[in-house]
NURO-553450 format. One record per residue (C-alpha): residue in three letters; x, y, z. Coordinates in pm, 1 decimal. Layout:
residues N
> type:x:y:z
> ala:X:Y:Z
...
END
This chain:
residues 392
> type:x:y:z
> met:154.1:2068.7:-1496.9
> val:-106.8:1785.2:-1583.1
> leu:-448.2:1861.8:-1468.6
> asp:-629.5:1503.3:-1357.7
> pro:-1000.1:1461.7:-1302.9
> gly:-923.9:1172.4:-1066.2
> ala:-764.6:1402.9:-821.3
> ser:-965.7:1395.0:-479.7
> ala:-918.5:1556.3:-124.2
> leu:-804.3:1346.3:157.3
> arg:-1078.0:1177.5:333.9
> arg:-1102.5:1190.9:726.4
> his:-1276.3:920.8:906.9
> tyr:-1474.0:1041.3:1217.8
> asn:-1549.4:800.2:1491.7
> pro:-1878.1:870.9:1705.6
> ser:-1831.6:1099.8:2021.6
> pro:-1800.1:918.8:2345.7
> leu:-1991.2:1217.3:2500.5
> ile:-2292.5:1170.7:2266.3
> asp:-2295.3:786.7:2337.4
> ser:-2283.9:844.0:2691.7
> ala:-2570.2:1099.8:2693.2
> gly:-2776.2:868.2:2491.3
> gly:-2684.3:569.4:2679.8
> arg:-2813.9:745.1:3027.2
> gly:-3145.4:834.3:2858.1
> leu:-3185.1:486.7:2733.3
> ala:-3122.0:344.2:3056.5
> leu:-3369.3:556.5:3232.7
> tyr:-3642.9:457.2:2946.9
> arg:-3584.5:84.2:3012.6
> phe:-3667.8:111.2:3384.7
> val:-3972.8:363.7:3315.6
> ala:-4104.9:131.9:3031.8
> leu:-4066.3:-181.9:3257.6
> val:-4261.6:-24.5:3552.6
> tyr:-4532.6:81.6:3295.2
> ala:-4529.9:-271.4:3153.3
> ala:-4586.8:-401.4:3509.8
> val:-4870.1:-157.2:3563.8
> leu:-5044.0:-286.8:3258.9
> val:-5002.1:-651.9:3350.0
> gly:-5169.7:-553.4:3687.1
> val:-5456.9:-395.4:3504.8
> his:-5520.6:-697.5:3310.1
> arg:-5435.4:-956.2:3589.0
> gly:-5793.2:-1083.2:3562.0
> his:-5709.7:-1219.2:3221.9
> val:-5398.4:-1378.2:3309.9
> glu:-5392.2:-1760.4:3280.6
> leu:-5012.2:-1828.2:3337.0
> trp:-4810.6:-1608.4:3582.7
> trp:-4485.1:-1772.9:3579.8
> pro:-4390.2:-1692.8:3231.9
> ile:-4473.0:-1340.5:3319.9
> ile:-4267.0:-1331.2:3617.1
> ala:-3970.1:-1492.4:3444.4
> trp:-3965.6:-1254.8:3158.7
> phe:-3981.0:-944.1:3405.2
> val:-3700.3:-1085.4:3585.3
> val:-3494.1:-1126.1:3268.0
> ala:-3579.6:-790.6:3151.1
> leu:-3507.7:-620.4:3470.8
> val:-3168.9:-788.2:3485.5
> trp:-3099.5:-683.0:3119.9
> ser:-3214.0:-316.0:3223.3
> val:-2941.1:-326.8:3482.5
> val:-2661.6:-490.4:3281.7
> ala:-2711.7:-293.8:2968.2
> pro:-2624.6:51.0:3108.6
> leu:-2292.6:-84.1:3205.6
> leu:-2172.6:-135.7:2840.3
> pro:-1976.7:160.8:2738.7
> arg:-2196.2:192.0:2415.7
> pro:-2460.1:-7.6:2238.3
> thr:-2314.7:-285.0:2014.8
> ser:-2474.6:-512.8:1763.4
> val:-2455.5:-816.5:2022.5
> ala:-2644.3:-620.9:2272.9
> ile:-2904.4:-498.7:2047.0
> ala:-2970.1:-852.6:1919.8
> val:-2998.8:-965.1:2292.7
> glu:-3246.2:-698.1:2355.3
> leu:-3447.4:-766.2:2035.9
> val:-3471.9:-1142.1:2147.7
> ile:-3581.5:-1049.1:2503.5
> ala:-3842.4:-806.9:2345.7
> cys:-3977.8:-1088.4:2096.7
> val:-3998.6:-1342.0:2342.5
> gly:-4219.3:-1116.2:2566.8
> ile:-4433.9:-1015.6:2267.2
> phe:-4495.4:-1393.3:2173.3
> leu:-4568.3:-1502.2:2547.7
> thr:-4866.1:-1256.4:2515.7
> ser:-5048.4:-1537.2:2348.8
> glu:-4961.3:-1784.9:2594.6
> val:-5020.7:-1609.6:2932.5
> tyr:-5345.8:-1425.5:2838.8
> asp:-5708.4:-1541.2:2771.7
> pro:-5727.4:-1604.6:2402.5
> ala:-6041.2:-1398.5:2376.9
> glu:-5863.2:-1098.8:2510.1
> val:-5555.7:-1149.9:2271.9
> ser:-5781.5:-1161.9:1988.0
> ala:-5951.5:-848.6:2115.4
> gly:-5604.9:-683.3:2088.7
> ile:-5473.8:-682.7:2455.4
> ser:-5137.1:-503.6:2526.1
> thr:-4835.8:-734.8:2495.6
> val:-4650.2:-808.7:2798.1
> pro:-4339.7:-601.7:2716.5
> gly:-4558.7:-310.7:2618.0
> val:-4339.6:3.0:2518.7
> trp:-4038.8:-168.7:2682.1
> ser:-3999.6:-327.0:2348.8
> ala:-3900.2:33.1:2181.2
> ala:-3576.4:27.2:2389.0
> ser:-3420.9:-196.5:2127.7
> val:-3523.2:64.3:1853.3
> met:-3352.1:347.6:2052.5
> ala:-3044.4:128.0:2105.2
> gly:-3003.5:61.5:1731.4
> ala:-3054.8:439.9:1654.6
> leu:-2784.9:513.0:1882.1
> leu:-2556.0:262.8:1726.5
> thr:-2592.7:342.6:1351.3
> gly:-2844.7:633.2:1329.1
> ile:-3170.6:597.0:1124.9
> arg:-3058.6:284.0:971.6
> gly:-2997.4:105.6:1304.8
> gly:-3352.4:242.2:1442.4
> val:-3545.2:141.8:1124.6
> leu:-3404.7:-213.4:1121.3
> ala:-3468.9:-281.5:1484.8
> ala:-3826.3:-126.8:1448.3
> thr:-3875.1:-371.7:1161.9
> val:-3793.8:-680.6:1370.1
> ile:-4023.7:-551.7:1669.7
> ala:-4308.1:-476.7:1400.7
> ala:-4291.9:-834.5:1236.1
> ala:-4304.1:-990.4:1592.3
> asn:-4623.2:-783.7:1667.2
> leu:-4772.8:-893.6:1332.3
> val:-4702.4:-1277.2:1388.8
> gln:-4834.5:-1234.5:1763.2
> ala:-5159.1:-1071.3:1646.0
> glu:-5415.5:-1308.0:1487.9
> his:-5565.7:-1021.6:1334.2
> pro:-5376.5:-711.5:1337.0
> gly:-5594.6:-427.3:1429.5
> gln:-5584.3:-45.2:1403.3
> leu:-5389.5:-36.6:1753.1
> thr:-5143.8:-278.7:1635.4
> trp:-5063.6:-75.2:1316.1
> his:-5063.5:253.7:1514.0
> asn:-4783.6:103.7:1743.5
> ile:-4597.0:-30.2:1452.0
> phe:-4597.6:353.0:1296.5
> leu:-4489.7:494.5:1615.7
> leu:-4188.7:238.4:1648.2
> tyr:-4069.1:352.1:1317.6
> ile:-4116.3:716.6:1377.8
> leu:-3917.8:675.7:1703.1
> gly:-3623.9:479.6:1512.9
> ile:-3635.0:760.1:1249.5
> leu:-3630.1:1053.5:1481.5
> val:-3384.6:919.2:1735.4
> gly:-3160.2:810.1:1457.2
> leu:-3164.0:1155.1:1302.6
> ala:-3099.7:1331.3:1622.1
> val:-2801.0:1104.8:1680.9
> gln:-2656.0:1171.3:1322.1
> leu:-2715.8:1550.6:1374.1
> ala:-2546.0:1544.6:1682.5
> arg:-2241.1:1343.0:1589.8
> glu:-2213.1:1584.9:1285.1
> ser:-2232.1:1896.3:1518.2
> gln:-1962.0:1743.9:1731.8
> lys:-1744.7:1678.4:1429.6
> arg:-1801.3:2065.3:1327.1
> leu:-1730.7:2178.4:1682.7
> glu:-1389.2:1968.9:1707.1
> gln:-1297.6:2116.3:1357.7
> ala:-1364.2:2477.8:1482.5
> leu:-1157.6:2402.4:1789.3
> ala:-863.9:2265.5:1587.2
> ile:-867.1:2594.2:1374.3
> ser:-870.5:2793.7:1691.0
> glu:-596.8:2576.4:1838.8
> arg:-405.5:2619.8:1536.4
> leu:-433.6:2992.1:1537.6
> ala:-320.4:3023.2:1889.5
> glu:-12.8:2826.1:1810.6
> arg:58.4:3043.7:1521.6
> glu:37.6:3335.8:1728.4
> arg:271.5:3182.4:1979.0
> ile:535.4:3097.1:1721.3
> gly:477.1:3446.0:1588.3
> arg:562.8:3599.6:1922.7
> glu:853.2:3373.0:2000.5
> val:1034.6:3338.9:1658.8
> his:900.5:3561.5:1384.4
> asp:958.2:3881.4:1547.1
> gly:1322.4:3812.9:1588.3
> val:1357.2:3693.0:1248.3
> leu:1202.0:4000.1:1110.0
> gln:1434.6:4209.2:1283.3
> ala:1723.8:4009.5:1162.2
> leu:1589.1:4036.9:809.1
> ala:1548.2:4406.8:868.7
> met:1898.6:4446.9:968.2
> ile:2040.5:4261.4:683.2
> his:1839.8:4475.4:455.3
> arg:1985.1:4779.2:603.5
> arg:2328.2:4690.9:636.3
> gly:2328.8:4530.7:276.5
> arg:2228.6:4888.2:151.5
> glu:2517.2:5041.4:348.1
> ile:2761.8:4801.4:227.0
> gly:2660.5:4841.5:-136.8
> gly:2781.5:4613.4:-426.3
> glu:2690.9:4272.3:-375.9
> gly:2562.9:4358.6:-57.9
> glu:2252.8:4525.6:-221.2
> ala:2143.1:4205.3:-378.9
> leu:2146.6:4040.0:-39.9
> ala:1947.3:4359.1:93.1
> asp:1673.2:4294.3:-188.9
> leu:1655.0:3932.5:-80.8
> ala:1622.7:4010.8:276.8
> ala:1350.3:4280.0:200.9
> asp:1149.9:4017.9:-3.2
> gln:1174.5:3748.2:268.3
> glu:1075.3:4007.6:546.1
> arg:769.5:4105.4:336.2
> ser:673.3:3728.3:265.9
> leu:706.5:3651.4:629.0
> arg:504.8:3947.7:758.3
> ile:206.0:3839.5:511.7
> thr:235.3:3481.8:637.2
> arg:249.4:3598.0:1007.8
> phe:-67.8:3794.1:978.9
> glu:-281.3:3601.1:735.8
> pro:-584.0:3407.1:862.0
> ala:-497.5:3035.3:979.4
> thr:-651.9:2748.9:781.9
> ser:-719.7:2385.0:871.7
> gly:-752.6:2111.5:623.6
> pro:-977.1:2091.8:319.2
> thr:-1274.8:2281.9:475.7
> ala:-1061.6:2593.0:528.0
> val:-1076.9:2672.4:152.9
> pro:-1425.3:2718.3:31.9
> ala:-1462.5:2652.1:-345.9
> asp:-1707.2:2920.1:-397.7
> glu:-1565.0:3214.4:-178.2
> gly:-1321.0:3491.0:-246.9
> asp:-1147.4:3638.9:-570.1
> arg:-1027.8:3364.9:-817.2
> arg:-703.0:3374.1:-1006.3
> asp:-571.5:3204.8:-1334.2
> leu:-320.4:2964.5:-1200.8
> ala:-191.3:2901.7:-1547.9
> ala:-95.2:3268.5:-1585.2
> gly:92.7:3239.1:-1238.6
> leu:280.6:2926.4:-1342.8
> ala:369.7:3082.2:-1695.1
> ser:564.7:3353.8:-1514.0
> leu:783.6:3074.7:-1372.4
> arg:946.4:3023.9:-1734.7
> ser:1321.2:3064.2:-1760.7
> ala:1618.4:2947.0:-1962.1
> thr:1604.3:2636.2:-1732.4
> val:1240.8:2599.1:-1674.9
> glu:994.3:2495.9:-1961.7
> val:628.3:2533.6:-1866.6
> val:341.1:2358.2:-2080.6
> leu:4.2:2488.5:-2015.5
> pro:-343.8:2418.2:-2114.4
> ala:-518.5:2633.9:-2365.9
> gly:-757.9:2807.8:-2139.5
> pro:-741.6:2961.2:-1792.1
> val:-727.6:2754.1:-1480.7
> gln:-951.5:2964.5:-1243.1
> val:-883.8:2874.5:-872.5
> pro:-939.2:3070.3:-541.8
> gln:-650.8:3318.0:-466.2
> leu:-548.4:3100.5:-161.4
> val:-520.1:2786.9:-373.1
> ala:-335.1:2978.2:-652.2
> arg:-80.4:3140.2:-402.7
> glu:-24.1:2799.9:-229.4
> val:28.4:2605.0:-534.6
> glu:266.0:2851.1:-700.7
> ala:470.5:2852.0:-363.5
> ala:497.1:2487.7:-352.9
> val:606.4:2479.1:-735.0
> val:862.6:2754.3:-652.9
> ala:987.0:2537.5:-372.7
> ala:1011.3:2232.4:-602.0
> leu:1192.8:2425.0:-861.5
> asp:1426.4:2567.0:-611.4
> asn:1506.8:2195.8:-514.6
> val:1591.5:2122.5:-885.2
> ala:1823.3:2419.7:-871.2
> arg:2001.7:2309.6:-574.0
> his:1991.3:1929.4:-573.2
> ala:1940.3:1812.2:-951.8
> gly:2303.6:1903.8:-1055.4
> asp:2453.0:2130.7:-1324.5
> gly:2262.4:2153.5:-1660.1
> ala:1923.7:2017.3:-1493.6
> arg:1618.4:2149.9:-1672.9
> ala:1273.4:2130.5:-1514.4
> leu:917.7:2095.9:-1701.6
> leu:577.7:2202.4:-1609.9
> asp:321.7:2028.0:-1790.1
> ala:-63.4:2100.2:-1789.1
> asp:-409.7:2045.0:-1943.1
> glu:-758.4:2156.6:-1830.4
> thr:-963.3:1875.5:-1653.2
> gly:-845.1:1856.6:-1303.6
> leu:-589.4:1998.6:-1098.5
> glu:-243.4:1818.5:-1079.0
> val:66.6:2007.4:-1110.7
> val:359.5:1783.1:-1219.4
> val:719.3:1912.1:-1207.0
> arg:986.3:1695.6:-1380.5
> asp:1356.4:1734.9:-1404.6
> asn:1630.5:1547.6:-1602.0
> gly:1886.8:1576.4:-1292.8
> val:2046.2:1315.7:-1103.6
> gly:1772.0:1191.7:-906.5
> met:1753.7:1125.8:-532.2
> pro:1788.1:816.9:-315.5
> val:1468.6:646.3:-203.8
> asp:1499.0:757.6:159.5
> arg:1612.0:1103.7:83.4
> leu:1297.3:1292.7:194.1
> val:1282.4:1083.7:510.2
> arg:1636.4:1147.1:602.5
> ala:1601.4:1531.5:518.2
> ala:1295.1:1534.5:770.7
> asp:1504.2:1349.3:1037.3
> glu:1772.6:1611.7:992.0
> gly:1534.9:1900.9:1043.6
> arg:1524.3:2004.2:645.3
> leu:1161.7:2028.7:603.0
> gly:1160.7:2192.1:247.9
> ala:980.8:1896.3:101.5
> ser:751.9:1789.5:359.2
> ser:646.7:2159.8:498.8
> ser:679.1:2392.5:210.0
> ile:550.7:2138.8:-60.4
> arg:375.1:1867.5:69.3
> gly:235.9:2060.1:381.9
> arg:88.2:2333.4:160.4
> met:-112.7:2053.7:-56.6
> leu:-237.4:1886.2:272.6
> asp:-385.3:2222.9:391.2
> leu:-566.7:2257.4:64.5
> gly:-705.7:1881.1:94.9
> gly:-469.4:1749.8:-175.2
> asp:-127.7:1580.0:-148.1
> ala:220.3:1576.3:-293.1
> ser:428.5:1280.7:-415.1
> trp:780.7:1220.6:-544.7
> arg:907.1:952.1:-786.8
> ser:1286.7:914.4:-879.8
> pro:1366.7:628.9:-1109.7
> ser:1693.5:471.2:-1106.6
> thr:1778.6:621.5:-1462.4
> gly:1785.8:965.0:-1300.8
> gly:1537.5:1261.0:-1286.3
> thr:1282.8:1329.4:-1034.6
> thr:898.4:1390.3:-1066.6
> val:695.4:1582.4:-813.5
> thr:317.3:1555.8:-842.6
> leu:107.0:1807.4:-661.9
> thr:-272.1:1740.6:-655.8
> val:-541.1:1970.5:-534.0
> pro:-927.3:1879.2:-504.7
> thr:-1132.4:1959.0:-798.3
> thr:-1376.2:2139.9:-566.9
> his:-1142.7:2426.5:-574.1
> met:-1172.6:2481.0:-956.3
> ala:-1440.5:2730.1:-1110.9
> gly:-1744.9:2534.2:-1245.3
> ser:-1644.0:2235.3:-1078.1
> ser:-1945.6:2026.4:-948.4
> ser:-1747.5:1790.1:-750.6
END
């Protein structure tokens, strides 16, 4: 067993939920229309200061068309946000052209008004806080360029834009994280339900068969007693597996919960005439579940050595104390490159389920290497977060 500080958990990438995008998109669509109506009201209030009407009318037509088209998109995109920013900035710059210069200098409301904030909300929906702040920066820059002498109202509006981008972006990020956690909880629930179904349909029959073998082996005596003991051990193991809590992925094994056990001591018990174990100087403290699953995977790997490596093959477990990586090497006949794939296709799942499946459930992995010169190396890795004192 070799302990490697570079061992890390499998990373799962999460895509934003269409449900959240759809809900945010509906709210943004409503905001565009309400803000456009408010902008029209402000223009009407200041109609006595308007010098050119056709640019205002043209801008409102474009903004209205965009407010209708934008909600038809399945979710905000970078191109759509860029288009909306251009429309908003053009409206802001038109303010200096369509109103009386004296009113512009006095700080009259821009043509788009609060409609400009729609692009900030769209950016926040796309990439969270980062997108909201970036869009707010573009609108703020346009306002500063348009205003000849930025006043308190201009800075106040800019501050509100940033607050809007940050708060909407934060809400989106929290909603997506909540959705992710909900999906994980549902996955665990589904796995538990499936486990219960398999237990009802399969395990009870297997348990009855093992109990019968145990009973008949005792009755037969002689070599039958060894078979009876083996059946009893498997029955106990199956009952434990049948009723232990279901887990799902790396989040199912908290690094700081439950009793810990010395994995090195457990692996030391696997020494035999054909198995050498090299261990670190100190203990390797890990949660009980991690120790049990790693030891079970190692036992399965050693069983494969005994069955397939050939007569006289010896296994070696090697270790040090800086991470968590278990290496099982043998000096046997090796195996073909496609052996594991063919075994899985034929329904023999010892490697993929008993070994690699256990490691994947812990957030780690298992790999096999068999050079042409013979021998096989099985490497089991577990995230360092499962080790006592780890800060990873």
